[in-house]
C-alpha positions in Angstrom: 145.5 121.3 41.6 146.4 122.0 38.6 145.3 125.2 38.4 147.9 126.3 40.9 150.0 126.9 37.8 147.8 129.1 36.4 148.0 132.8 37.4 144.7 134.7 38.9 145.0 137.7 36.2 144.7 134.6 33.5 142.3 132.6 35.7 139.5 135.3 35.9 140.2 136.6 32.3 142.3 139.8 33.2 145.2 139.1 31.4 143.3 139.6 27.8 142.1 142.6 29.3 145.9 143.7 30.1 147.0 142.7 26.7 144.3 144.8 25.1 145.3 147.7 27.4 149.0 146.9 26.5 148.6 146.9 22.7 146.3 150.3 22.8 149.1 151.6 24.7 151.8 151.0 22.0 149.2 152.3 19.2 149.1 156.0 20.9 152.5 156.1 21.8 153.3 154.9 18.2 150.8 157.9 16.4 152.5 160.5 18.3 155.7 159.1 18.1 155.2 159.7 14.2 153.3 163.2 14.4 157.1 164.7 14.2 157.3 163.0 10.5 154.0 164.4 9.6 154.9 168.0 10.8 158.3 167.8 9.1 156.4 167.3 6.0 154.0 170.3 6.0 151.5 167.8 7.3 150.7 169.6 10.2 147.2 169.2 10.3 147.2 165.4 10.1 150.0 165.7 12.6 148.5 167.3 15.3 145.0 164.6 14.6 147.7 162.0 15.0 149.2 163.8 18.0 145.8 164.6 19.9 144.1 160.2 18.7 147.0 158.9 19.5 147.5 161.0 23.1 143.5 160.0 24.2 144.3 156.5 23.3 147.6 156.4 25.3 145.8 158.5 28.3 142.6 156.4 28.5 144.3 152.8 27.9 146.5 153.5 30.8 143.6 154.8 33.4 141.4 151.6 32.0 144.3 149.4 33.2 145.1 150.5 36.2 141.2 150.6 37.1 139.9 147.2 35.5 142.7 145.1 36.3 141.0 144.0 39.4 139.4 141.7 42.0 136.2 140.4 41.1 135.2 140.4 44.4 137.1 143.1 46.3 137.5 145.1 43.2 141.9 145.9 44.5 143.4 147.0 41.4 146.4 144.9 40.9 148.1 146.6 38.1 148.0 149.6 40.2 149.4 147.4 43.2 152.2 145.9 40.7 153.3 148.9 39.7 153.2 150.6 43.6 154.5 147.8 45.3 156.9 145.6 43.7 160.2 147.0 42.7 160.8 148.0 38.8 162.3 144.7 38.0 159.0 142.4 39.9 156.0 143.7 39.4 155.4 142.1 36.0 156.6 138.6 36.8 154.6 139.2 39.9 151.5 140.6 37.9 152.0 137.4 35.5 152.4 134.6 38.3 150.1 135.7 41.9 147.7 133.3 42.9 146.1 135.1 45.7 144.3 138.7 46.2 146.8 139.9 48.0 144.0 142.4 49.8 140.7 139.4 49.8 142.9 136.2 49.4 140.4 134.8 46.5 142.5 133.1 44.7 142.4 130.6 41.4 140.7 128.1 42.6 138.1 130.4 43.4 138.4 131.9 40.4 138.0 128.1 38.7 134.8 127.5 41.2 133.1 130.6 40.4 133.8 129.8 36.6 132.0 126.4 36.8 129.2 127.4 38.9 128.4 130.1 35.7 128.8 127.2 33.2 
């Protein structure tokens, strides 16, 4: 039963999606934060362009993560659940360690069996 040490997020490949969403959100946030510097150096066109593109990347990555970090079986959005149902200090820990979908009970073992069936 070594698969119990793996979170369901990792067992289903959703941890990669989460990492990509976080990376994109950070890039968007940094882009938005740099805009005032560009604008203060009389580069308003670049500043506005960077702000718009950074804000778009930030919003899309957050919305994508909230909708697509989900159970492969019942489609319950796990990130959205963690953020809304767990405490401020608990949601990330829960998201990276849970082993069973709170809605349909899809488990790490189910994910392992499913991936073996596709090999």
